[in-house]
N, C-alpha and C positions, 0 to 999 in steps of 0.2 A: 839434423834434418828439420827440426821445429823452427830454428832460426831461418833456414833457407826458405821454408814454406811460409814464412811470415806469421807464424803462430806465437812467437815470443820475440821480445825485443830487449829483455832485461838480463837474464842470467843463463849460465850453462854449467852443467856438472859433468865432468869426465870421470866415468867409473868403469874401469876395465881391469882385468887381472894384472898382477905384477909381471913386468917384462913385456907387456903388450904394446907399449908405445905411448903412454899417457903424456910424457914430457914432450914428445914430438907433436902430438895432437894439440897440446896446449900452446906450444911454440908457434905452430902454423896458425891456429885460430886467433891468438892474441896479437900477433905481429903482422899477419898478412890479410886479415879481413878488413876491407876498406870501410865498411859500414859501422864499425865499432871504433869509438874514439879511445877512451881509457879502459883498461882492464885491471881487475884485481884478482890475483892468484893467491890463494891461501894454502899454506902447508901446515901440517900438524906439529912439526918440529923445526928447530933452527937449522939442523943439518940438511933436512929436505928443502927448506926455503933456499938455502945457499946453493944446493944442487940444481933446483929448478931455475934459480936466477941465472946460473952459468949456462944451463941448457937453453933457456929461452933467449938469452942474450947472444950466444954464439955457438956453443958446442954442438947443438943439434944441427944447425945449418952448415957447420964445417964438415959434418959427416955425410952430407948429401953430395951426390955426384953432379946433379944438375940443380944449381941454386944460384940466385943472384948474389953478388958480393955483399958482405955484411953491411957495408956503408950504404948500400942501395935498399936494404930492407927497412920499411917504414916502422916507426914507433921506437922510442927508446925504452930501455928496461932499467928499472930501479929496484934494488933489494932494500926493503925498509926494516928497521928494527922498531923499538918501542918509542921512537921520537913522537913529539906532538903532531897530531894529524892536521889541524887547521892550517898552520903556515905552509905545510908541505903540499897541501891539496890545491891551494889557490892558483898556482901557476901550471897545473898539469894540463897537457894537451898531447894527445896521441902517445900516451905513456902506458906501459905495462908495469904495475906495481906488484912485487912479490913480497909477501909478508907471512908471518905466522898467525894462526888463529888467535893466540894469546894477545898479540899486538893489536889485532883488529878489535878484540873484546875490550882492551884497555882504551882504545880510541873511542869506541862507542860509549863506554862508561863516562869518559871525560867529556864527550860532546853533550851527553845528557845532563851533566851537572853544570855546564857552562853556558 
């Protein structure tokens, strides 16, 4: 609601109980919100990163009865591991990056030292 009301333009946190549809909310917001270019989705563990990557990329949309075809959904999805951040970020446009918190921490530490 804050984004819709123009009160924030930077970040969002999805915090709902287990099984309430976080992956679906994240998939819809990151891939179908036209005013948002790139998105970073952080997960606490590799297994959750991989699951979120699958859900955001296709699985969530395949479960919907009324949904555009996958190739018509804007924004590509990339699941990142601990690769160096700088070269990977340079070409990003309309991309959803799914990573672990640990990878993000290692990137921010590397960026601070370089």
